[in-house]
C-alpha positions in Angstrom: -0.1 0.0 -0.1 1.1 3.4 -1.1 1.6 5.5 2.1 0.7 9.2 2.6 4.1 10.1 3.2 4.9 8.5 -0.2 2.2 10.8 -2.1 3.7 14.0 -0.3 7.1 13.3 -1.3 6.0 12.3 -4.8 4.0 15.6 -5.1 7.0 17.9 -3.8 9.2 16.1 -5.9 6.7 16.9 -9.1 6.6 20.6 -8.1 10.3 21.0 -7.5 11.1 19.3 -10.8 8.5 21.9 -12.4 10.3 25.0 -10.8 13.6 23.9 -11.7 12.4 23.7 -15.4 10.5 26.9 -15.4 13.8 28.4 -14.0 15.8 26.7 -16.4 13.7 27.3 -19.4 13.4 31.2 -18.7 17.1 31.5 -18.3 17.6 29.8 -21.9 14.7 32.2 -23.3 16.2 35.2 -21.4 19.8 35.4 -22.7 18.8 35.7 -26.7 15.9 37.9 -25.6 17.6 40.5 -23.6 20.5 40.2 -25.9 18.2 41.2 -28.8 16.6 43.9 -26.8 20.0 45.5 -25.9 21.0 45.5 -29.6 17.6 47.3 -30.3 18.3 49.9 -27.9 21.7 50.2 -29.2 20.4 50.7 -32.7 17.7 53.4 -31.6 20.3 55.3 -29.9 22.3 55.4 -33.0 19.2 56.4 -34.8 18.6 59.2 -32.2 22.1 60.7 -32.6 22.0 60.6 -36.2 18.9 62.5 -36.2 20.1 64.8 -33.6 23.4 65.4 -35.7 21.2 66.1 -39.0 18.6 68.5 -37.0 21.9 70.5 -35.9 23.4 70.7 -39.2 19.9 71.8 -40.5 19.5 74.6 -37.9 23.2 75.7 -38.7 22.4 76.1 -42.5 19.2 77.9 -41.7 20.8 80.3 -39.2 23.3 80.8 -42.1 20.8 81.2 -44.6 18.9 83.7 -42.3 22.1 85.8 -41.3 23.0 86.2 -45.2 19.3 87.2 -45.7 19.7 89.8 -43.0 22.6 91.3 -44.5 21.6 91.4 -47.8 18.1 92.3 -47.0 18.6 96.2 -47.2 20.1 96.0 -50.6 17.3 93.8 -52.0 14.4 96.2 -50.8 16.4 99.4 -51.3 14.2 101.7 -53.4 11.3 99.3 -53.6 9.1 101.6 -51.7 10.5 104.8 -52.3 8.4 107.8 -51.3 5.7 105.4 -50.1 4.0 105.0 -46.7 2.8 102.2 -44.7 1.0 101.8 -41.5 1.7 98.7 -39.1 -1.3 96.9 -37.4 0.0 94.2 -35.3 -2.4 91.5 -33.4 -2.2 90.1 -30.2 0.8 87.3 -29.9 2.7 89.2 -32.7 6.2 89.1 -31.5 7.6 92.6 -31.0 11.0 91.8 -32.3 9.4 90.9 -35.8 7.9 94.1 -35.6 10.9 96.0 -34.9 13.3 94.3 -37.7 10.4 94.5 -40.1 9.8 98.4 -39.5 13.5 98.8 -39.8 13.5 97.2 -43.0 10.5 98.9 -44.4 12.5 102.4 -43.5 15.3 100.9 -45.3 13.2 100.2 -48.8 12.6 104.1 -48.7 9.3 104.0 -47.2 7.6 106.1 -44.2 6.2 104.1 -41.4 3.4 106.4 -40.5 2.6 104.6 -37.0 1.4 101.6 -35.2 -2.0 100.3 -34.2 -1.9 97.2 -31.6 -4.9 95.1 -31.7 -5.7 93.8 -28.1 -7.0 90.3 -27.4 -10.6 91.7 -27.0 -10.6 92.6 -30.8 -10.9 89.2 -32.0 -12.7 87.7 -28.9 -16.0 86.3 -30.1 -17.5 87.1 -26.7 -17.0 90.8 -27.6 -18.1 90.8 -31.3 -21.6 92.5 -30.6 -19.5 95.3 -28.8 -17.0 95.8 -31.4 -19.7 95.9 -34.3 -21.4 98.6 -32.5 -18.5 100.7 -31.6 -17.4 100.4 -35.3 -20.9 101.1 -36.7 -21.3 104.5 -34.2 -17.9 105.6 -35.5 -18.3 105.4 -39.2 -17.3 108.6 -40.8 -19.6 110.5 -42.9 -19.5 109.6 -46.5 -17.7 106.1 -46.1 -19.6 103.2 -47.2 -19.1 100.2 -45.1 -19.9 96.5 -46.3 -23.2 94.8 -45.8 -21.5 91.9 -44.3 -22.0 92.4 -40.5 -19.1 90.4 -39.0 -17.2 92.8 -36.7 -13.8 92.0 -38.6 -14.8 93.1 -41.9 -16.6 96.4 -40.3 -13.5 97.0 -38.4 -11.4 96.7 -41.3 -13.8 99.1 -43.2 -13.4 101.7 -40.5 -9.6 101.5 -39.8 -9.2 101.4 -43.7 -11.2 104.2 -44.5 -9.4 106.4 -41.8 -5.9 104.7 -41.6 -5.3 104.4 -45.5 -5.2 106.9 -48.1 -7.1 106.5 -51.3 -5.3 104.2 -53.8 -5.9 106.6 -56.8 -5.3 109.7 -55.4 -3.0 109.3 -52.5 -5.3 111.6 -50.4 -6.9 110.8 -47.0 -10.5 109.4 -47.2 -11.3 111.0 -43.8 -10.6 114.0 -41.8 -8.1 114.3 -38.9 -11.0 114.4 -36.4 -12.5 111.1 -38.0 -9.1 109.5 -37.5 -9.0 110.4 -34.1 -12.3 109.5 -33.2 -12.0 106.1 -34.7 -8.6 105.5 -32.9 -9.9 106.8 -29.7 -13.4 105.0 -29.8 -11.8 101.7 -30.5 -9.1 102.4 -27.8 -11.5 103.4 -25.2 -13.6 100.2 -25.9 -10.6 98.2 -25.2 -10.0 97.0 -28.9 -6.8 98.8 -29.9 -3.7 100.5 -28.5 -2.1 103.3 -30.3 1.8 103.4 -30.2 2.4 107.4 -30.4 1.0 109.6 -33.3 -0.5 107.7 -36.3 -1.1 109.2 -39.7 -2.8 107.7 -42.9 -0.5 105.8 -44.8 -0.8 104.2 -48.5 -0.3 100.5 -47.7 -0.7 98.5 -44.2 1.2 95.7 -42.8 -0.9 93.3 -40.5 1.4 91.3 -38.4 0.0 88.3 -36.5 1.2 85.4 -34.1 0.8 81.7 -34.5 -2.4 80.1 -34.5 -5.3 80.9 -32.1 -6.1 78.3 -29.1 -8.8 77.3 -26.9 -12.6 78.0 -27.1 -13.6 80.0 -30.4 -10.1 79.8 -32.0 -11.6 79.6 -35.4 -13.7 82.7 -34.8 -10.6 84.7 -33.6 -8.6 83.7 -36.6 -11.6 84.3 -39.0 -12.0 88.0 -37.5 -8.3 88.9 -38.1 -8.4 87.4 -41.4 -11.5 89.3 -42.5 -10.2 92.6 -41.0 -6.9 92.1 -43.0 -9.0 91.5 -46.3 -11.2 94.7 -45.8 -8.2 96.8 -45.0 -6.7 95.6 -48.4 -9.8 96.7 -50.3 -9.6 100.1 -48.6 -6.2 101.2 -49.7 -3.2 100.7 -52.3 -2.3 97.3 -50.8 -2.2 95.1 -47.3 0.1 92.2 -46.6 -0.5 89.9 -43.9 2.2 88.5 -42.2 2.8 85.6 -39.6 4.8 82.5 -38.9 4.2 79.2 -40.0 1.9 78.1 -37.2 -0.7 80.9 -38.6 -1.1 79.0 -41.7 -3.2 76.2 -39.7 -6.9 76.1 -39.8 -6.8 78.1 -36.6 -4.5 80.8 -37.9 -5.1 84.1 -39.7 -3.2 83.0 -42.6 -4.9 79.7 -43.0 -8.2 81.3 -43.0 -7.2 83.6 -45.8 -5.4 81.2 -47.7 -8.7 78.8 -47.7 -10.8 81.6 -49.1 -9.9 82.5 -52.9 -11.7 85.7 -52.9 -9.3 87.0 -50.1 -6.1 85.6 -51.8 -7.1 87.1 -54.8 -6.4 90.5 -53.2 -4.7 90.0 -50.2 -0.8 88.9 -50.0 0.2 86.7 -47.2 3.7 85.8 -46.0 4.1 82.8 -43.5 7.9 83.4 -42.6 8.1 86.9 -41.0 9.9 85.5 -38.1 12.9 85.5 -40.4 15.0 87.8 -42.2 14.1 86.3 -45.5 10.2 86.4 -44.5 10.9 89.9 -43.8 12.4 90.9 -47.2 9.5 88.9 -48.9 6.8 91.1 -47.0 8.6 94.2 -48.2 8.8 92.7 -51.8 5.0 92.2 -51.3 4.2 95.5 -50.5 5.8 96.5 -53.8 4.0 94.0 -55.6 0.4 95.1 -54.3 1.1 98.5 -55.5 0.8 96.9 -58.8 -2.5 95.1 -57.9 -0.6 91.6 -57.6 -1.3 89.4 -54.7 0.4 86.3 -53.6 0.9 83.7 -51.0 4.5 83.4 -50.2 6.7 81.6 -47.6 7.6 78.1 -46.7 4.2 76.5 -45.7 2.4 73.7 -48.1 -0.1 76.3 -49.0 1.9 78.9 -50.1 2.5 79.4 -54.0 5.9 80.2 -53.9 8.9 81.5 -51.6 8.9 85.0 -53.0 7.5 87.1 -55.8 8.8 86.0 -59.1 10.3 82.8 -57.4 8.8 79.5 -58.3 8.6 76.8 -55.6 11.4 74.8 -57.2 13.7 78.1 -56.9 13.4 78.8 -60.8 
């Protein structure tokens, strides 16, 4: 008869054998597995190092190109806007360094910068749209014809276009000094703009924006700026809407304009104003606007070419 002790010893031996087998089996598998993982890690490390080296090389090349564009830019734009005048309009998020560099380059082109109007965050805030519309309507100069479209961006573009921009044919003011002061003062009192010093009417305008809008109502904010710039262009001799690469996305002002053929047919856009090359292109686009020509310039996929007169392949 098989005793209970024999059963216990047999079971213990079986479990011991199973445990030893598991340990031996896992040890045999772990060697090749760990070796393979180690090889994969090393290979990924090499790829990361290669990509970092490539990125650093590209950054260096871009830096050199931008430095070159910065050095030759004044020569390229020299005389392009001789005896012309430009007013700067900067939106919330536009970088002061880009504004200052662009302002300097415009001066080197021969044009006079007649002032700067800063659009506040409230200007494109959907929650303030009705208030902006009411203020603009109240400030409409006598004899000025505003579009029937009731969106605040278009109406604000009509107001500032009729007061800030000269007539494109006669180069004469389209409103009185008092009407200009009333428009700037009313919008400023409403919290929609700020003015940097004295602002006088000009022949052309540059609307400088930051990147794409974010958060709730991002699309509406981008659309307000896009419609504002488009209407501003209709009011004078020309306008260029300039921003960075992010501004060409769906929630960016340039992205909204470039998706609208009626806007791109008259308004020029530049998507790399944060570079020396982009600022040169902005000035050249202003010159082209005087001839009634518009274009989508820069490095984004929805740009038609890097610069006026240059195809995407560089020819």
